C-alpha positions, 0 to 999 in steps of 0.5 A: 569928259572923253580924257576922263572917260578914258582914264577911269576905263583904263583904271577899271579895266586893272579892277575887271582882272582883280575881282572874278580871279579873287576866290581862287586868289584867296582860296590859293592861300587855304583860305575858308568861305568865311575868309574869302568872303571877308576879303570880298567884302573890305574893299566894299566897307574900305571904300564907305569910308572912303567915298566921303572923305575924298567927297569933301577933300574934292570939296575943298582942294580940287578934284584933280589932286584926288583922283591923282592921289587915289589912282596912285593908291589902288595901283600900289595896293595892286602891287602889294595884293601880288606879293602878301604872304597869308590871306590876312596882309591880303584882308587889309591890302585889300581894305586899303585899295577901298579906300584909295580906289573909293573916288566916285563921289570924286569922278561925280564931281568932276562931270557936275562941274563940267556938265550942264544940268539936263545932260548930268545923267546921260554922263552918270551913265556914260560914267557907268558903261565905263565900268561895265565895258571895263568889266566886260574886257577884265576879267576875260585878260584876268582867266588869260593870265592867270595860272590858280595851278601855282599858288599865290603866285600865279596870280601876280601878273594879272596884279601888277597888269592892274596894275600898271593899268593904274599907273597909266590911268594915273600918269594920263590924268596928270598930263591930260585932265584939267582941274575943273573947280576955279581954284583948285589948289587952293584950299577953300573951306568946308563944314564938316561930315557930320554936319553935311550928315543931318544936311542929308539926312533932313533934305528931303531931294537927297534923303529920298534918294540914297534911301533909295541906293540903300533900297536898290543895291541890297537888292542887286548887290544880293541877287548877283552875290548868290546867283551862282550858287542859285543857278549850281543848286537849280539847274548844276550850272557852273562858271562858264554858264554864270560866265555867260549871264554875267557877261552878258548882264554887262553888255546890256547894261552898258548899251542901256547907259551910253545909249538910252540912260541920257534921252531917256532922262532928258526926254521923261525927267529923271525922277519919272526914269528912276522910277520906272527904272526900278520897277522894270527891276523888280519886274525882271526879280520877281519874274526869275523866280519862275525860269525855266533854263539858261535863256529865260535867266539870262533874259530875266537877269538883264530885265533885272541890269537895265532896269538897275543902269536906267535908273543909278545915274538919275541919282546921281544925278539930282542930287548933283542938282539939288546939293551947292556946288561947293560940298558937290562931292562930299554929298555923293560921296556919301550917297557911294559910302551909303551904295558901300553898304548896300554891297555889305549888307546886300550881299550877308542879307542874300546868302543866309535868306539863300541857306537858311530860308528858301533858294529863291528868297532874294529875288522876293528880299529883293522886290521887296525892297524897289518896291518903295524905291519905285514911291520914294523916287517919285518922293523925291521927282515932285520935291526937286520941283516945288524946290524949283518954283520957290527958287 
């Protein structure tokens, strides 16, 4: 487990280097705003298709080969992005990068393979913490290495560094990570993706949890996507203030997932903690409407992030406990694809509401989306307990 998290942190450090630079990278091609947004969404579109594909294949041939191949694919995409001649090539590369990076289901499947059910939420939370820490450190490194005044060439060094970190991650997987599934590398027969999608939709626990993922994802990613515009419109903030708040959010999320989520889930139960996290996120969203400045806005966004950090690992844990062990990767991949879809729809809806309805509209929308997720989480917990009693 420490080896896996270390490898994932190295890879996510490279991800964190690149993501904050993308708007400036796209702008260096003189791209209009819609093309910049398209480059952002390309990654999520690729992940939407990649998550169930790699999850299914990892159930079939083992986790390790898929981790190696997807991380290498991500490395090659960083290198290609460094030398993209125009914004259209950059879009295609980002689409392929999202496809290659859609290996969260493989990682979650690996964690489920090696972790007892009662400790899965805590270890899934550590995966989220590795992401948050990489996203805290990465932007600082990327900012130091980038030279926007040089045009697209000024972004080559951080992109090459990100590619190098992915290559290092792939080498570490080859050398240090053991296959988690007995007989890994031997093909196993797997049902079609459409059959598994039908199973996930009909299964009462998994279907509710996937709906929680979609609703809460639309809410949180929507807030995240327009928060900078909202801060500029209401308080006249610039990148410095937005960066401070998002840095604090990353620290709070990582600390919560490292030290709090697993303990809470073992003490009170995954479904109960999932519902409480959603309630906390709703509270933070509503309070944001009453923000008076940098301090209060940062506190309210941290409350929203704290609720999400407590909630999301429990979704993956409950799904892994409900799904058949031979199909865990595929079902987790379907859930992650749902999250990727939310990363496309949520920002789009929030942007429309912010521009055409009201500058507080995204927070009201988030609260309205996450409120039914509380009930869905409670229902999923009851169904899960009923299935256990029958078993």
